[in-house]
BALOBA-1460 file (C-alpha; in Angstrom, 3 decimals):
// residues 220
<rec num="1" residu="x" x="117.889" y="106.418" z="74.870"/>
<rec num="2" residu="x" x="114.019" y="106.003" z="75.836"/>
<rec num="3" residu="x" x="112.231" y="106.081" z="79.315"/>
<rec num="4" residu="x" x="112.740" y="102.965" z="81.319"/>
<rec num="5" residu="x" x="111.200" y="104.283" z="84.730"/>
<rec num="6" residu="x" x="110.271" y="107.518" z="86.751"/>
<rec num="7" residu="x" x="110.199" y="107.910" z="90.263"/>
<rec num="8" residu="x" x="108.446" y="110.845" z="92.625"/>
<rec num="9" residu="x" x="109.982" y="111.351" z="96.202"/>
<rec num="10" residu="x" x="107.279" y="110.890" z="98.726"/>
<rec num="11" residu="x" x="107.036" y="110.586" z="102.471"/>
<rec num="12" residu="x" x="107.912" y="107.276" z="104.468"/>
<rec num="13" residu="x" x="105.484" y="104.233" z="103.426"/>
<rec num="14" residu="x" x="104.617" y="105.902" z="100.307"/>
<rec num="15" residu="x" x="100.620" y="105.935" z="101.424"/>
<rec num="16" residu="x" x="100.024" y="107.969" z="98.199"/>
<rec num="17" residu="x" x="100.077" y="104.642" z="96.385"/>
<rec num="18" residu="x" x="96.334" y="104.180" z="97.614"/>
<rec num="19" residu="x" x="95.340" y="106.897" z="95.474"/>
<rec num="20" residu="x" x="96.885" y="105.558" z="92.218"/>
<rec num="21" residu="x" x="95.106" y="102.314" z="93.206"/>
<rec num="22" residu="x" x="91.958" y="104.069" z="93.738"/>
<rec num="23" residu="x" x="92.318" y="105.501" z="90.003"/>
<rec num="24" residu="x" x="92.571" y="101.811" z="88.762"/>
<rec num="25" residu="x" x="96.119" y="101.286" z="88.936"/>
<rec num="26" residu="x" x="97.236" y="97.707" z="89.794"/>
<rec num="27" residu="x" x="100.207" y="97.526" z="92.173"/>
<rec num="28" residu="x" x="103.292" y="95.684" z="91.459"/>
<rec num="29" residu="x" x="105.864" y="94.497" z="93.831"/>
<rec num="30" residu="x" x="107.848" y="96.946" z="96.007"/>
<rec num="31" residu="x" x="111.533" y="97.131" z="96.170"/>
<rec num="32" residu="x" x="113.805" y="97.655" z="99.369"/>
<rec num="33" residu="x" x="117.336" y="99.196" z="98.473"/>
<rec num="34" residu="x" x="119.683" y="97.669" z="101.074"/>
<rec num="35" residu="x" x="122.826" y="100.081" z="101.545"/>
<rec num="36" residu="x" x="120.955" y="103.016" z="99.807"/>
<rec num="37" residu="x" x="118.570" y="103.593" z="102.685"/>
<rec num="38" residu="x" x="115.367" y="103.805" z="100.191"/>
<rec num="39" residu="x" x="112.504" y="101.651" z="99.303"/>
<rec num="40" residu="x" x="109.526" y="102.232" z="96.619"/>
<rec num="41" residu="x" x="106.013" y="101.235" z="95.855"/>
<rec num="42" residu="x" x="105.690" y="100.521" z="91.921"/>
<rec num="43" residu="x" x="103.207" y="100.475" z="89.122"/>
<rec num="44" residu="x" x="104.269" y="98.830" z="85.950"/>
<rec num="45" residu="x" x="103.074" y="99.257" z="82.262"/>
<rec num="46" residu="x" x="104.021" y="97.641" z="79.062"/>
<rec num="47" residu="x" x="106.908" y="100.244" z="78.572"/>
<rec num="48" residu="x" x="107.893" y="101.706" z="81.663"/>
<rec num="49" residu="x" x="107.414" y="101.887" z="85.357"/>
<rec num="50" residu="x" x="105.960" y="104.468" z="87.919"/>
<rec num="51" residu="x" x="107.945" y="104.529" z="91.269"/>
<rec num="52" residu="x" x="107.132" y="106.164" z="94.594"/>
<rec num="53" residu="x" x="110.442" y="106.436" z="96.379"/>
<rec num="54" residu="x" x="110.769" y="107.036" z="100.016"/>
<rec num="55" residu="x" x="113.619" y="107.199" z="102.852"/>
<rec num="56" residu="x" x="114.033" y="104.190" z="104.954"/>
<rec num="57" residu="x" x="117.637" y="104.562" z="106.661"/>
<rec num="58" residu="x" x="118.921" y="108.298" z="106.749"/>
<rec num="59" residu="x" x="122.549" y="106.802" z="107.909"/>
<rec num="60" residu="x" x="122.491" y="104.841" z="104.542"/>
<rec num="61" residu="x" x="121.333" y="107.514" z="102.421"/>
<rec num="62" residu="x" x="124.118" y="109.868" z="103.703"/>
<rec num="63" residu="x" x="126.923" y="107.031" z="103.512"/>
<rec num="64" residu="x" x="130.164" y="107.901" z="101.456"/>
<rec num="65" residu="x" x="128.691" y="105.820" z="98.775"/>
<rec num="66" residu="x" x="125.169" y="107.139" z="98.343"/>
<rec num="67" residu="x" x="125.716" y="110.527" z="99.383"/>
<rec num="68" residu="x" x="126.996" y="111.635" z="95.636"/>
<rec num="69" residu="x" x="123.495" y="110.736" z="94.361"/>
<rec num="70" residu="x" x="121.873" y="113.443" z="96.463"/>
<rec num="71" residu="x" x="118.878" y="111.076" z="97.229"/>
<rec num="72" residu="x" x="118.834" y="112.235" z="100.926"/>
<rec num="73" residu="x" x="118.364" y="115.911" z="99.691"/>
<rec num="74" residu="x" x="115.518" y="114.969" z="97.388"/>
<rec num="75" residu="x" x="113.947" y="113.021" z="99.921"/>
<rec num="76" residu="x" x="114.195" y="114.763" z="103.003"/>
<rec num="77" residu="x" x="114.026" y="118.584" z="101.725"/>
<rec num="78" residu="x" x="111.126" y="120.748" z="102.101"/>
<rec num="79" residu="x" x="112.922" y="123.375" z="99.627"/>
<rec num="80" residu="x" x="110.699" y="124.525" z="96.526"/>
<rec num="81" residu="x" x="113.993" y="124.368" z="94.630"/>
<rec num="82" residu="x" x="114.947" y="120.617" z="95.047"/>
<rec num="83" residu="x" x="113.346" y="118.508" z="92.381"/>
<rec num="84" residu="x" x="111.306" y="115.573" z="93.783"/>
<rec num="85" residu="x" x="111.589" y="113.384" z="90.432"/>
<rec num="86" residu="x" x="113.892" y="111.139" z="88.872"/>
<rec num="87" residu="x" x="113.975" y="110.167" z="85.214"/>
<rec num="88" residu="x" x="115.528" y="106.699" z="84.140"/>
<rec num="89" residu="x" x="116.607" y="105.876" z="80.594"/>
<rec num="90" residu="x" x="117.475" y="102.900" z="78.959"/>
<rec num="91" residu="x" x="118.907" y="101.826" z="75.798"/>
<rec num="92" residu="x" x="116.347" y="102.208" z="72.917"/>
<rec num="93" residu="x" x="115.207" y="99.437" z="70.716"/>
<rec num="94" residu="x" x="118.128" y="98.513" z="68.142"/>
<rec num="95" residu="x" x="120.547" y="100.743" z="70.139"/>
<rec num="96" residu="x" x="123.798" y="98.586" z="70.621"/>
<rec num="97" residu="x" x="125.871" y="101.447" z="72.262"/>
<rec num="98" residu="x" x="124.394" y="100.784" z="75.768"/>
<rec num="99" residu="x" x="125.738" y="104.104" z="76.985"/>
<rec num="100" residu="x" x="124.265" y="107.191" z="78.585"/>
<rec num="101" residu="x" x="124.468" y="110.137" z="76.167"/>
<rec num="102" residu="x" x="124.723" y="112.740" z="79.054"/>
<rec num="103" residu="x" x="127.697" y="113.619" z="81.227"/>
<rec num="104" residu="x" x="127.659" y="111.205" z="83.906"/>
<rec num="105" residu="x" x="129.502" y="109.112" z="86.802"/>
<rec num="106" residu="x" x="128.960" y="105.620" z="87.515"/>
<rec num="107" residu="x" x="127.076" y="104.854" z="90.921"/>
<rec num="108" residu="x" x="127.355" y="101.106" z="92.125"/>
<rec num="109" residu="x" x="124.936" y="100.481" z="94.915"/>
<rec num="110" residu="x" x="125.670" y="97.268" z="97.051"/>
<rec num="111" residu="x" x="121.934" y="95.962" z="96.013"/>
<rec num="112" residu="x" x="123.187" y="95.367" z="92.190"/>
<rec num="113" residu="x" x="125.759" y="92.786" z="91.292"/>
<rec num="114" residu="x" x="129.608" y="93.973" z="91.174"/>
<rec num="115" residu="x" x="129.384" y="94.048" z="87.336"/>
<rec num="116" residu="x" x="126.249" y="96.687" z="86.889"/>
<rec num="117" residu="x" x="126.206" y="100.111" z="87.616"/>
<rec num="118" residu="x" x="124.009" y="103.138" z="87.253"/>
<rec num="119" residu="x" x="124.979" y="106.199" z="85.093"/>
<rec num="120" residu="x" x="123.971" y="109.239" z="87.223"/>
<rec num="121" residu="x" x="124.164" y="112.644" z="85.162"/>
<rec num="122" residu="x" x="126.173" y="115.726" z="86.262"/>
<rec num="123" residu="x" x="123.151" y="117.673" z="86.921"/>
<rec num="124" residu="x" x="121.947" y="120.137" z="89.771"/>
<rec num="125" residu="x" x="119.546" y="119.227" z="92.364"/>
<rec num="126" residu="x" x="117.030" y="121.759" z="91.351"/>
<rec num="127" residu="x" x="116.560" y="119.439" z="87.884"/>
<rec num="128" residu="x" x="115.335" y="115.755" z="88.133"/>
<rec num="129" residu="x" x="117.693" y="113.107" z="88.862"/>
<rec num="130" residu="x" x="118.847" y="112.052" z="85.262"/>
<rec num="131" residu="x" x="120.132" y="108.623" z="85.366"/>
<rec num="132" residu="x" x="120.539" y="105.509" z="82.978"/>
<rec num="133" residu="x" x="120.558" y="101.764" z="83.091"/>
<rec num="134" residu="x" x="122.506" y="100.030" z="80.416"/>
<rec num="135" residu="x" x="120.907" y="96.653" z="81.085"/>
<rec num="136" residu="x" x="117.254" y="97.532" z="81.668"/>
<rec num="137" residu="x" x="114.404" y="96.697" z="79.114"/>
<rec num="138" residu="x" x="110.781" y="97.014" z="78.640"/>
<rec num="139" residu="x" x="108.825" y="95.462" z="81.306"/>
<rec num="140" residu="x" x="106.813" y="93.470" z="78.856"/>
<rec num="141" residu="x" x="109.730" y="92.116" z="77.282"/>
<rec num="142" residu="x" x="111.698" y="91.285" z="80.703"/>
<rec num="143" residu="x" x="111.411" y="88.063" z="82.426"/>
<rec num="144" residu="x" x="111.874" y="89.601" z="85.683"/>
<rec num="145" residu="x" x="109.052" y="91.964" z="85.065"/>
<rec num="146" residu="x" x="106.600" y="89.830" z="83.304"/>
<rec num="147" residu="x" x="105.289" y="88.578" z="86.165"/>
<rec num="148" residu="x" x="104.157" y="92.064" z="87.443"/>
<rec num="149" residu="x" x="100.524" y="93.353" z="87.296"/>
<rec num="150" residu="x" x="100.479" y="95.375" z="83.933"/>
<rec num="151" residu="x" x="96.708" y="95.270" z="83.440"/>
<rec num="152" residu="x" x="94.949" y="98.117" z="85.114"/>
<rec num="153" residu="x" x="91.161" y="98.634" z="85.639"/>
<rec num="154" residu="x" x="91.269" y="102.055" z="83.875"/>
<rec num="155" residu="x" x="92.793" y="100.588" z="80.948"/>
<rec num="156" residu="x" x="95.907" y="102.381" z="80.896"/>
<rec num="157" residu="x" x="99.131" y="100.281" z="79.203"/>
<rec num="158" residu="x" x="101.884" y="102.260" z="78.200"/>
<rec num="159" residu="x" x="103.440" y="105.777" z="78.676"/>
<rec num="160" residu="x" x="103.456" y="107.757" z="75.855"/>
<rec num="161" residu="x" x="105.026" y="110.981" z="77.127"/>
<rec num="162" residu="x" x="106.325" y="112.914" z="80.127"/>
<rec num="163" residu="x" x="106.280" y="116.408" z="80.843"/>
<rec num="164" residu="x" x="108.184" y="118.033" z="83.858"/>
<rec num="165" residu="x" x="107.376" y="121.597" z="85.017"/>
<rec num="166" residu="x" x="110.165" y="122.878" z="87.114"/>
<rec num="167" residu="x" x="110.620" y="126.461" z="88.758"/>
<rec num="168" residu="x" x="114.249" y="126.508" z="87.631"/>
<rec num="169" residu="x" x="115.198" y="129.733" z="86.101"/>
<rec num="170" residu="x" x="119.035" y="129.155" z="85.273"/>
<rec num="171" residu="x" x="120.335" y="127.596" z="82.141"/>
<rec num="172" residu="x" x="119.627" y="123.807" z="81.909"/>
<rec num="173" residu="x" x="122.803" y="121.294" z="82.400"/>
<rec num="174" residu="x" x="123.920" y="119.926" z="79.597"/>
<rec num="175" residu="x" x="122.665" y="116.526" z="80.893"/>
<rec num="176" residu="x" x="118.884" y="118.153" z="80.841"/>
<rec num="177" residu="x" x="119.261" y="119.340" z="77.431"/>
<rec num="178" residu="x" x="120.274" y="115.821" z="76.225"/>
<rec num="179" residu="x" x="117.993" y="113.987" z="78.270"/>
<rec num="180" residu="x" x="114.794" y="116.387" z="76.955"/>
<rec num="181" residu="x" x="115.884" y="115.728" z="73.400"/>
<rec num="182" residu="x" x="114.565" y="112.233" z="73.834"/>
<rec num="183" residu="x" x="111.408" y="111.695" z="71.985"/>
<rec num="184" residu="x" x="108.283" y="112.400" z="74.344"/>
<rec num="185" residu="x" x="110.309" y="114.297" z="77.043"/>
<rec num="186" residu="x" x="109.400" y="117.967" z="78.032"/>
<rec num="187" residu="x" x="110.945" y="119.999" z="80.760"/>
<rec num="188" residu="x" x="109.221" y="123.633" z="81.070"/>
<rec num="189" residu="x" x="109.451" y="126.190" z="83.255"/>
<rec num="190" residu="x" x="106.801" y="127.087" z="85.835"/>
<rec num="191" residu="x" x="106.255" y="127.917" z="89.506"/>
<rec num="192" residu="x" x="106.030" y="124.643" z="91.192"/>
<rec num="193" residu="x" x="107.244" y="120.965" z="90.527"/>
<rec num="194" residu="x" x="104.924" y="119.126" z="88.293"/>
<rec num="195" residu="x" x="105.052" y="115.938" z="86.598"/>
<rec num="196" residu="x" x="102.363" y="115.047" z="83.787"/>
<rec num="197" residu="x" x="102.331" y="111.627" z="82.474"/>
<rec num="198" residu="x" x="100.858" y="110.868" z="78.910"/>
<rec num="199" residu="x" x="99.441" y="107.157" z="78.593"/>
<rec num="200" residu="x" x="97.935" y="105.494" z="75.256"/>
<rec num="201" residu="x" x="98.891" y="108.464" z="73.319"/>
<rec num="202" residu="x" x="96.052" y="110.600" z="75.244"/>
<rec num="203" residu="x" x="93.377" y="109.276" z="72.935"/>
<rec num="204" residu="x" x="90.544" y="109.435" z="75.462"/>
<rec num="205" residu="x" x="91.286" y="113.170" z="76.434"/>
<rec num="206" residu="x" x="91.373" y="112.572" z="79.938"/>
<rec num="207" residu="x" x="93.118" y="113.980" z="83.105"/>
<rec num="208" residu="x" x="93.543" y="113.246" z="86.403"/>
<rec num="209" residu="x" x="95.188" y="115.810" z="88.824"/>
<rec num="210" residu="x" x="96.769" y="114.097" z="92.066"/>
<rec num="211" residu="x" x="97.721" y="117.458" z="93.851"/>
<rec num="212" residu="x" x="97.904" y="118.255" z="96.356"/>
<rec num="213" residu="x" x="98.896" y="114.756" z="97.527"/>
<rec num="214" residu="x" x="101.243" y="114.127" z="94.730"/>
<rec num="215" residu="x" x="102.649" y="116.586" z="92.234"/>
<rec num="216" residu="x" x="101.374" y="114.545" z="89.254"/>
<rec num="217" residu="x" x="98.765" y="114.599" z="86.712"/>
<rec num="218" residu="x" x="98.174" y="111.530" z="84.517"/>
<rec num="219" residu="x" x="96.496" y="112.166" z="80.937"/>
<rec num="220" residu="x" x="95.069" y="109.371" z="78.752"/>
């Protein structure tokens, strides 16, 4: 497995995206998720996507289909115990198994074709939402994503690591243990939720902290 995209739960309309644009990121197209009650603003890189996810329809997000994802709780809760992050994996290059390695269930949202599904990990809400797309590929090799803006004024091009700080004190779920065995993925214990994304192997030794607006640090 390898990282496909990361989401951060934000308030409606994701105005926090303007901070990323001011930082020098070029914004790609947004997505609505009919039937799921969510939408996003997205930033594309050669090998991954950063997504700011927000709630658009509480009824849809709490429907029988979507409720098990716990997206409503992630998007609406102000509890410090609820993780605002989602980490999506895809098959690594040369991986022909096309299967999620962690325990999971199949989510079939109405916005996907009937033959496709999302493998959602069996994990508690105080961990990130771990999930897997067997049909995903790198943005720079996907015909659908090649049209997206991937050139950024700050020179950032490729995600090289992610580090998630989590206030969780209990033992990690089996899914988390497997997810964090993926190269470049770390899960740490700390006082507050924080996502640290490393780009371009962090060769310049620079850091940008987006708190308090976003629980995000970017290193490049």
